[in-house]
N, C-alpha and C positions, 0 to 999 in steps of 0.2 A: 338594422340597429347599429348605432355607432359604437366605437370601442369603449367609450366611457359615458356615463349618465350622471348628470349633476344631481345632487341631493339638495333639498331645501335648506335655506340658511338656518343654522341652529347654534345656540349658545346656552347650553343647559348646565349651569354651574352646580345645581343640586346633585347631579351625578358625581361631580368631582368631590364635593364635600362629603357625601355619604360613602363614596368609594374609599376616600381617605380614612374615614372613621371605621368602616368595616374592616379594612386591611389592618388598621392599628390593633383592633381587638383580636383578629385572627392570628396575626404574627406574635402578639404579646402572649396569647394562650399557648402558642408553640414554644415560646421562650420560657414559659413558666415551668415546663418539664425539667429543664436543667437547673432552674433556680430551686425547685422543691425536691429534687432528687436526693440530696443528703438527708432531708427530714424523713422521707419514706424509707431510706435505708435503716434509719434508727428506729422508727416507729413500727414498721412492718417486717424488718429484717430482709427486705428485698435487696438483691445485688445490683450493682450499677449495670452489669451485663444484662440483667432482665429488664430493667427500666429502659435502657438504651435500645434493646430489641423491640420493645413496644413502640418507641419513638421511630425506629427504622420501619416497622410495619405500617405506621401512620404515613410515612413518606411514600411507601409503595402504594397504599390506598389513594393518596393524593395524586400520584402519577397516573393511576388507572382512571380516576374520576375526571382529571383535567380536560380531556377531549370532550367528554359528555357535558361537562359544565360549560365549555365554550359553545357547544351545539345548543345548549339550553338558552343561553343569552342571544344566540342567533334567532331562535324561534319564539321564545317567550318574553324576551326583553330583559332589561337590567333590573327593573323593580322586582319582578317575580323571582329572578335568579338570586339576587342579593338577599331578599327576605327568606328564601328557602335555605340558603347557606347560613344565615344568622340564626335561624330557628334550629337547625341541626347542631350548630356550634353551641348555642345556649343549652340545649338538652344534654349534649355531651359533657359540657363543663359541670352541669348539675349532677350528672352521674358520677363524675370524678370526685366532686365535692362530697358525695355520699359514700364513696368507696370504702368497703370493709374487707376486700379480698382481691386476688389477682384477676379473676374472671370479670368482675365488675369494672376494674380499671381498664382492662383490654377493650371491653365493649364501649366504655365511655370515651377513652382517648384514641384508640386505634380504630374505633368504629364510628360513632356519631361525630366526634370532633374531627377526625381525619377526613370524612366526607365533607364536613363544613369547611375545613381548610382547603380542600380541592375546589370547592365552589367559590368561596370568598378568597380569590387568588388574583395576582396581578394581571393575568391574561384576561380574566373576566372583567375586571375594572377597566383595563385598557380598551377592550372591545366596546364596553358600554360608553366610555368617554368618547371614543372615536366616532361612534354612531350618533352621538349627541352634539358634535361640533362640526361645522363646515369650515371654520377658520380657527387658527391657533390650536389645532388638534395636538400638536406635539407638546406645547406648554401645558395644556389642560391635562394631557395624559401624564406628564411628568409630575404635576402637582398631585393628581389623584392617586397614582401608584406609589408616591413617596410615603404614603401611610404605612407601607410595608416596613419601613425603617424608622421614619421620623416619629410616628405616633407612639412608638415604644418608649420614647424618652419620658413621656408622662405616665403611661400605663404600667410599665414594668417596675418603676420605683414604687408605685402604689401597691402592686402585688407584693413586693418585698416588705413594704410597711405593714400590710395586713398579716403577712407571714410572721413578722417580728412581734407585733402587738396583739395578734389574735391567734390564728392558726392557718395552716395551709388550706383547710376546708373553706374558710372565709375568703381566701384568695380566689379559689375556683368558683365559689358561690357568687362573688362580685362579678367575675367575668361572665358567668351565666346570666345574671340579671342585666348587665350592661348590653350583652348580645341580644337578649329578648326585648329589651327596652328600645333598641334601635329599629326594630321591625315596624312599629306603628309610625315612627318618625319618617322612615323611608316611604311607607305607604301614603302618608299624608302629604309629603313634600315632593316626591318624585312622580313625574308623569308615568302613567301605566303604559309605557311604550311597548310596541310589538314590532320588531324589525320585519317580521313576515308581512305585516300590513304594508310597509314601505315597498317591499318586493312586489306585492300584488299591484300597487299603484303604478309601479314602473314597468308593468307588463313583463315581468320575469317569472317564468314558471317555477314554483317551489320544487325542490328536489329532495331526495332522501339523503340520510347521513352517509350511506355507502357511496352514492353517486358523487356527493361533494368530496368525500375522501379520495375517490378515484381521480377526480379532477385535480385536487390539491397535490397529490403525490406525483403527478405527471409534470409538475411545474419545476424547472430547475431552481427558480428563486426560492421555493420552499425548502429544498434540500440545502441550499447555501445557508439559509437562516436557521434551519433545524440543527445542522452540525456545528455551526458557530455558537448557537445558544447552548448546545450540549457542552461544548468546551467552556462556555461562560459558567455553567453550573459547576463544572469540575473545579474551576479556578476561584470560585467565590464560595458558594454553599459548601462545596466539598472540602477544599484544603484550607481556606481562610476561616470560615465560620466554625469549622470543626477543630482545626489544628493550630490556629494562631496563638491562643492562650496557652495550650500545652507547650508550644514552641518557646513562648516568652519565658515560661517557667524553666524550660531546658536551658535557656540562655542565662538563667540566674536572676531574672528581673522579679521584683516583689509582686505579689498578687494585686494589690490595690493600684499601683501605677499601671500595671498591665491591663487591668480591667478599665481604668480610666482612658487609656489609649484606645481600647476597643470601643468605648462609648463615643470618643471623639471621631472614630472612623464612621460610626453610624450617623453622627450629626452631619459630617461632611457628605456622607452618602445621600442624605436628603437633599442638600443643596446641589449635589452633582446631578441627581435625577431631574430636578427642576431646570437646571442650566442646560442639560442635554435636551430636554423637551423644548426649551426656547430655541436652541440651535437647530433642532429638527425642522422647525418651520422656516428656517432662513438659509441653510447651507445644503450642499450636496450630501444627502443622507448616507449613501454607501461609504463615502469618504469619511464622514463623521463616525460611523460605526467602526470602520477600520482603524481610525485614529484612536478611538477608545481602547480597542484591544491592544494596539501597539503600545500605548502608554501604560496599560496594565502590565504588559511584558516587562517594561522598564522598572516598574515598582517591585517586581519579583527579583530583579537583579539586586536592588537595594536590600530586600529581605534576606537574600542569600549571604549578604555581608554582615548581618547583624551579630552573630556569635562573636563575643569578645569586644563589642562596642557598647556605647552608653544607651541608657533608656531613652534619651532624646532621639536616637535613630529610630526607635520603635514608634515614637510619636510622629516623626516625619513620615514614616511609612504609612501610618494610619491616615494622615491627611491626604497623601498622594493616592493611596489605593481607594480611599473613600470616594474620591472624585470620579473614579472610573469603575466603581463597584456595580451598583444597580443602574447606572446611567445607560446601560444598553437597553433597558426595558422600553422607554418611550420611543427610541430610534427603531428598535426591532418591530414594535407594534405598528409604527407608521409605515415601515417597509412592507409588512404583511398586508396592510390595508391597500397599498398601491400596487403591489406586485402579485398578490393572490386574489384580493378583492374583498370589499366590504361584506358582500353577501355570505361569504364563507369564512370571515375573519375569526369568529369565535372558535370554530372547529380547528382552523389552522393554528391559531395561537394556543389552543389547548394541546394540540399535538407537539408544538414546539416547546411548550412549558413542561410537558411530560419528558421531553428530551433533556431539559434543564435539570429536572429532578433526578433523572437517571445519571446525568453527569455528576451531580452533587453526591449521589450515593457512591459512584465510582471513585470520586476524589477522596471522600471520607475513608473508604476502605483502603485504597492504594496508599494514602498518606500514612495510615496506621501500620499497614503491612511493611512499608519501606522503613519506617522508623524502628519497628521491632527487629527487622532483619539487619539494618545497618547501624542503628544507634544514632542516626542523624536525619535531619530533614533536608539536607542539601540536594539530594536527588529529586525530592518533591518540588522544591522551588525551581531547580534547573528545568525539570520537565514542564513545569507550569509556564516558564518563559517561552518555550518553543510552542506549546499548545496555544498560548495567547497570540503569538505571531501567526500561527496557522489560522486561527479564527479571523484575524485581521485580513489575511490574504483571501480567505473565502468571501469576506464582505466586499472586497474590491472587484469581485467578479459580478456583483449585482449591477444591473443596468440602471442608470439614472432615469427616473420617471417623476411626473408631477406628484406632489405629496397628497393632494386631495382628490385622488381618483376614487370613483364610487364603485358602482356595480359593473362587473365585466359582462359583456354580452354573451 
C-alpha cells in the first residue's frame, strides 16, 4: 500500500454551516456564566469563588471528554457527534434554567453542559470539516471553527437582553431551546456520514482507541503540535480571556471602553481564523503556524507597555492580538490531518485540545497567582512573550508535507 490514499472529492458546506452554529451556541453558553454571575451572587448569595470553581470544574470535564469526542467523530461521524453534543448541551442549559440550589447548578453546568462543551468543540468541528472536504480544507475549517468566537456577537447580546428584560432563567432557557432545535436541522441537512465506512472502503483495518493512541504518541509531529497548542491555550484562554479585562481595570481604563476593545478582539478573531484557513491551503503550513506564534509574541510586548498609556493602545492590542488568537486552529487541524492522519485525526485533535484546555487552566491560575504576589501583570506578559516564541520554534521543526494527505498505510 502506498504512503497516502486519495479520498473522494467532497465539498460538504452543510458541515461548515452547522459546525459554525453549534460552536456559536456552545461558546455563548460558556460565556453566559460570567455574564450572569453577579445576578446569582445577589439572588442565591453564592460567592464568585464558588461560581468560578464550577466553571473550572466544567473546563476539567471538557478536557477529559475531548479525546473521547474526537474518537466519536472518527467512528460515528459528524452528524451523530454534533447531535449528541447539542442534546447534552440543551438538557444542561434547561437544568441550569430551573436551578434552585447548588447541587442542581453543578449537575447542569459542570455535568451535562460541560460534556456538551467537550463534544461541541473546535477539534470536533475541525475534524468533521476536514473529512468532508478534499479541497480548500483550510478555508472551510477556518469558517466552521470561527463560530467559536464570531457567533457570540449575535448570541451573547441576546442573552444579555433576555437577562435585562426578563430573567437569567429565560436566558438559559433560550439557549436550551436553540440547542435542541438545532438537532433536527442537523439531522435533516447533514449526511449521516460514518468515517469508519470510508476506512473499510479503503481496506484499512479498524483499530481500537488504545491502538490509535499508541500510534499517535509515537509520532514526533504530534508532540510538536501538542506542546505548541498547550502554549497556545496558556497565552489565549489562560492569560488573555481571563486576565485582559482585570488588567485593563488595573490600568485605570473604564469598563465600557475595555469591554468594547474585548469585543473588537473577538471580531478580528473571526476574520483571523478565516484568513488563516485560506492561507493554510496556499502556503507552507509549519512556517505559517510559526509566524502566528511569533506575531503573538510581539503583541505581548505591546501589552507590557500599556500601563500609563492611552485606551487607544488597548484597542490597538485588541486588533493585533485578535488576528493571531484562534487563527492557530485551522492551521493546527490541517497539520494533524497530514502529519498524523485522517483516520486518527479526531482522537489526535482531541488529545491536542485537552492540552490546550490544560494550558488555559495553567495560564488562568499562574496569572492570578503572579498578580497577587507582585501586584503587577508584567511577569505574566513577559513570560507569555517567551512562551509564544517557544511555540513558534516548535512549529518550525515540523516537516513540510502536502496538505491533503489522507489515510496513512
